[in-house]
C-alpha positions in Angstrom: -37.9 28.4 1.5 -34.2 28.9 1.1 -32.2 25.6 1.3 -29.0 25.3 3.2 -26.9 22.3 4.2 -28.9 22.2 7.5 -32.4 22.6 6.0 -32.2 20.4 3.0 -32.9 17.1 5.0 -35.9 18.8 6.6 -37.3 20.1 3.3 -36.9 16.6 1.7 -39.0 14.8 4.4 -41.7 17.4 4.5 -42.1 17.7 0.7 -44.1 14.4 0.1 -47.0 15.4 2.4 -47.8 11.7 2.9 -47.9 10.1 6.4 -46.0 11.5 9.4 -42.9 13.6 8.3 -41.1 12.8 11.5 -41.4 9.1 10.9 -39.9 9.7 7.4 -37.1 11.6 9.0 -36.5 8.9 11.6 -36.5 6.2 9.0 -33.9 8.1 6.9 -31.6 8.6 9.9 -32.1 4.9 10.9 -31.2 3.6 7.4 -28.1 5.9 7.1 -26.9 4.8 10.6 -27.3 1.1 9.9 -25.5 1.4 6.6 -22.7 3.5 8.2 -22.2 1.0 11.1 -22.1 -2.0 8.7 -19.8 -0.1 6.3 -17.1 2.4 6.9 -17.6 2.7 10.6 -17.1 -0.9 11.4 -13.4 -0.7 12.0 -13.4 2.8 13.4 -12.2 2.6 17.1 -14.4 5.3 18.5 -17.6 3.7 16.9 -16.6 0.2 17.9 -16.0 1.4 21.5 -19.5 2.7 21.7 -21.1 -0.3 20.1 -19.3 -2.5 22.5 -20.7 -0.5 25.4 -24.2 0.1 24.2 -25.0 -2.9 22.0 -28.3 -2.9 20.0 -31.9 -3.4 20.7 -33.7 -6.4 19.0 -35.3 -4.2 16.4 -31.9 -2.9 15.2 -30.2 -6.3 15.5 -32.8 -7.3 12.8 -31.9 -4.3 10.7 -28.2 -5.2 10.9 -29.0 -8.9 9.9 -31.0 -7.6 7.0 -27.8 -6.0 5.6 -26.5 -9.5 4.8 -23.1 -8.6 5.8 -22.6 -11.3 8.4 -18.9 -10.9 8.8 -19.2 -7.3 9.9 -21.9 -8.1 12.3 -19.9 -11.1 13.7 -16.9 -8.9 14.3 -19.0 -6.3 16.2 -20.6 -9.1 18.3 -17.3 -10.6 19.1 -16.0 -7.5 20.6 -19.3 -6.7 22.3 -19.4 -10.0 24.0 -15.8 -9.6 25.1 -16.7 -6.2 26.6 -19.7 -7.7 28.5 -17.5 -10.5 29.8 -14.6 -8.3 31.0 -16.4 -5.1 32.0 -19.6 -6.5 33.6 -19.8 -10.2 34.2 -16.2 -10.9 35.4 -15.4 -7.4 36.8 -15.5 -7.0 40.4 -18.4 -4.7 41.3 -20.4 -4.0 44.4 -23.7 -6.0 44.7 -25.5 -2.9 46.0 -24.9 0.8 45.7 -24.7 3.2 42.7 -22.6 1.2 40.4 -23.7 -2.3 41.4 -23.7 -5.2 38.8 -27.5 -5.5 38.5 -27.7 -1.8 37.5 -25.1 -2.2 34.9 -26.8 -5.3 33.5 -30.1 -3.4 33.3 -28.5 -0.4 31.6 -27.0 -2.7 29.0 -30.2 -4.5 28.4 -32.0 -1.2 27.8 -29.3 0.5 25.6 -28.9 0.6 21.8 -26.2 2.5 19.9 -28.6 3.0 16.9 -31.5 4.2 19.0 -29.3 6.6 20.9 -27.7 7.9 17.7 -31.1 8.5 16.0 -32.4 10.1 19.1 -29.5 12.7 19.3 -29.7 13.4 15.5 -33.5 13.7 15.6 -33.3 16.2 18.4 -31.1 18.4 16.3 -33.3 18.0 13.2 -36.4 19.0 15.2 -34.6 21.9 16.7 -33.8 23.0 13.1 -37.5 22.4 12.1 -38.7 24.8 14.8 -36.1 27.4 13.7 -37.5 27.2 10.2 -41.0 27.5 11.5 -40.0 30.7 13.3 -38.3 32.3 10.4 -39.6 30.8 7.1 -43.2 31.5 6.1 -42.9 28.9 3.3 -42.0 26.2 5.9 -45.0 27.1 8.0 -47.2 26.4 5.2 -45.4 23.2 4.3 -45.7 22.1 7.9 -49.4 22.8 8.1 -50.1 20.8 4.9 -48.7 17.5 6.3 -51.1 14.5 6.3 -50.7 13.9 10.1 -48.3 13.5 13.0 -48.1 10.2 14.8 -48.7 10.2 18.5 -45.1 9.6 19.7 -43.7 12.3 17.4 -46.6 14.7 18.3 -45.5 14.3 21.9 -41.8 14.8 21.1 -42.5 17.9 19.1 -44.8 19.4 21.7 -42.2 18.9 24.4 -39.5 20.5 22.4 -41.7 23.4 21.3 -42.4 24.2 25.0 -38.6 24.5 25.5 -37.7 26.4 22.3 -40.6 28.7 21.4 -41.6 31.8 23.2 -45.0 32.6 24.7 -46.2 34.3 21.6 -45.0 31.6 19.1 -46.0 28.5 21.1 -49.8 28.8 20.9 -49.8 29.4 17.1 -47.4 26.5 16.5 -49.3 24.1 18.8 -52.6 25.0 17.2 -51.3 23.8 13.9 -49.7 20.8 15.5 -52.7 19.8 17.4 -54.8 19.8 14.2 -52.2 17.5 12.4 -52.5 14.9 15.2 -56.1 15.5 16.1 -57.7 15.5 12.6 -56.1 12.2 11.8 -57.0 10.7 15.1 -60.6 11.5 14.5 -60.3 9.9 11.0 -58.9 6.8 12.5 -61.6 6.7 15.2 -64.3 6.8 12.5 -62.6 4.2 10.3 -62.0 1.6 13.1 -65.5 2.1 14.3 -66.7 1.3 10.8 -64.6 -1.8 10.9 -66.2 -2.9 14.2 -69.6 -2.3 12.7 -68.8 -4.7 9.8 -69.2 -7.5 12.4 -72.5 -6.4 13.7 -75.2 -9.0 12.8 -77.3 -6.2 11.2 -74.6 -5.7 8.6 -74.2 -9.3 7.8 -73.6 -9.9 4.1 -72.5 -6.3 3.4 -69.1 -6.2 1.8 -68.8 -2.6 0.8 -66.1 -1.4 3.2 -63.4 0.8 1.8 -59.7 -0.1 1.9 -59.3 2.7 4.4 -61.7 1.0 6.8 -60.2 -2.5 6.1 -56.7 -1.1 6.9 -57.8 0.8 9.9 -56.2 -1.5 12.5 -52.8 -1.3 10.9 -53.1 2.5 10.6 -54.1 2.9 14.2 -51.1 0.9 15.4 -48.8 2.9 13.1 -50.3 6.2 14.6 -49.9 5.0 18.1 -46.4 3.5 17.7 -44.8 5.5 14.8 -44.1 2.1 13.1 -46.2 0.7 10.3 -46.7 -3.0 9.7 -43.9 -3.4 7.2 -41.3 -1.8 9.6 -42.4 -4.0 12.5 -41.7 -7.1 10.4 -38.1 -6.1 9.7 
């Protein structure tokens, strides 16, 4: 597969063939976005304007706190609170109608600058991925050799493929994609069933379960949510 400035990030996350490649892509984008916000972008007016408006979700507030740069975060919070005070709480707005105060508060509570930035970047990356699949036989093979696709990213890819691939390409692509999600789902189902059977009285005293079975609960949750246990603790 020929690398370009657009395809290198895709090839990098697909090369390991371990776990969900889209989770790796999301994690890379997430880390770079957090580092950018807490570094060079902190004093950029256009970025600060958007962080003031959108704020952050609890997950990404934790990520920002983990950067240990408390002054940068405090400065962002200071202007974010000032925006909420002047543009929502103390701003005259209708109590009912399209732009009512309750709607604005709800939108603010559900918004996150990092989530939105990642979502936009991920869409572009997945669009590039589908173009690679269409024109690069080497990437088709690399895609089919992945360990699995988690459920949320399987859904995202399927939705985008319906929009971007033609009637001839879509069945072939989805056949491979279905296998990446379905085979791993079957494996998880087997492992979590084996875990449940460990507690059957007929298996009392047997301690021969594999690590794969013992970790099945965490693996199922990661598959269903796209976040493994370590990421959820951050």
